[in-house]
C-alpha angles and dihedrals in degrees: 000000000000097000112024115207119247092234092058091048091048090050092050091048091051092049091050090049092050091049091052090050092050092050091050091049091049089054091050091049091051090051092050092048091051090049093049090048091051091050093047096043116015112216094021092118090056090053091049091050091049091049090049090051091050091048091050094056113095115248108248123220115258113268117241115255113255121225112256114263113253114254119250116249110274094022098084115126114260116255118258113261117257091219133058133210114234135175093238116122 
């Protein structure tokens, strides 16, 4: 449009102003919710931040299982006895 009308510009300005107001109010609401949560459950925000950090870490692929190290000579476990003690007489 070569010459935009003043009414259209005023409408667009009002919409932009209302969007800015809504964003500001959402920020205030988030701050109040965090404050209420902190009053109701001290330390909850720290737990939420820790959970967010854990969730942000990429999940690593499982590591392959390594073969057990061979035992040194003389450190092998003793064999299980072939007899058992009972209370029978």
